C-alpha positions in Angstrom: -29.8 -0.2 -11.3 -26.1 -0.3 -12.1 -23.9 -2.8 -10.4 -20.1 -2.6 -10.6 -18.3 -5.8 -10.1 -14.9 -4.2 -10.1 -14.8 -1.2 -7.8 -11.2 -0.2 -8.4 -10.3 3.4 -8.6 -7.3 4.9 -10.2 -4.9 6.6 -7.8 -3.0 9.3 -9.6 0.8 9.2 -9.6 2.8 11.9 -7.8 4.0 13.2 -11.1 0.4 13.6 -12.3 -0.5 15.5 -9.1 2.7 17.7 -9.4 1.7 18.6 -12.9 -1.9 19.5 -11.8 -0.5 21.7 -9.0 2.0 23.4 -11.2 -0.8 24.3 -13.7 -3.0 25.7 -10.9 -0.1 27.8 -9.4 0.6 29.2 -12.9 -3.1 30.2 -13.3 -2.8 31.9 -9.9 0.3 33.7 -11.0 2.5 32.0 -8.4 6.2 31.9 -9.3 6.9 28.2 -8.6 9.1 25.4 -9.8 9.6 21.7 -9.3 12.5 21.0 -7.0 14.1 17.7 -7.9 16.4 16.2 -5.2 18.2 12.9 -5.1 21.5 11.2 -5.5 23.4 9.2 -8.1 26.8 7.5 -8.6 29.1 8.9 -11.2 32.1 7.0 -12.5 35.2 8.7 -14.0 38.6 7.2 -14.6 37.6 4.0 -12.8 36.6 5.9 -9.7 33.1 6.1 -8.4 31.7 9.2 -6.7 28.4 9.6 -4.9 26.7 12.9 -6.0 23.8 14.3 -4.0 21.5 16.9 -5.6 19.4 19.3 -3.6 18.6 19.5 0.1 17.6 16.3 1.8 13.9 16.6 2.7 13.3 19.6 0.4 9.7 19.8 -0.8 8.7 18.8 -4.3 7.4 22.2 -5.3 9.0 25.5 -4.2 7.7 29.0 -5.0 7.0 32.6 -4.0 3.5 33.8 -3.6 2.4 37.2 -5.1 2.5 38.6 -1.5 6.2 37.6 -1.2 5.7 34.6 1.1 7.9 31.5 0.5 5.9 28.4 -0.6 6.8 24.8 -0.1 4.5 21.9 -1.3 5.2 18.3 -0.5 3.2 16.1 -2.8 2.1 12.6 -1.7 -0.3 10.1 -3.1 -2.7 8.6 -0.6 -1.0 6.0 1.5 2.5 7.6 1.3 3.8 9.3 4.4 6.2 12.2 5.0 9.8 11.3 6.0 11.3 12.8 9.1 13.4 15.1 7.0 10.4 16.2 4.9 8.6 17.1 8.2 11.6 19.0 9.4 11.8 21.0 6.2 8.2 21.9 6.2 8.4 22.9 9.9 11.4 25.1 9.1 9.4 26.9 6.4 6.5 27.5 8.8 8.8 28.8 11.6 10.2 31.3 9.1 6.8 32.7 8.2 6.4 30.7 4.9 3.5 28.6 3.7 4.1 24.8 3.9 1.5 22.4 2.4 1.3 18.7 2.3 -0.8 17.9 -0.8 -2.6 14.5 -1.3 -4.7 16.1 -4.1 -5.1 19.4 -5.9 -7.9 20.5 -3.5 -5.4 20.6 -0.7 -3.3 23.2 -2.5 -6.3 25.2 -3.7 -7.8 25.5 -0.2 -4.4 26.6 1.3 -3.6 29.1 -1.5 -7.1 30.7 -1.4 -6.6 31.4 2.3 -3.3 33.3 1.8 -3.7 35.1 -1.5 
């Protein structure tokens, strides 16, 4: 009988999950891209400017399914939660007939995509 003293498991990073999901979407011929959002400070001529990139709450992966439906996937590792703005964004996609997915693993995306393709 095998006894494991250390029962730790490796939790994948969000980047690892995003890469897995992007590969799967490519295999399914879904036009999709990673949507990076965030902010940074830029300094020029001694003045600092706050620059925001993207829409606050926008999902990590955006795409268009072969049937023309808009796709938004918010990727989270287990233990992480959606922000209020992320929830609002996903709800807006659903209200406008799009497909909104919260993915904690690749299986979450596979199950949702198989239902709509």
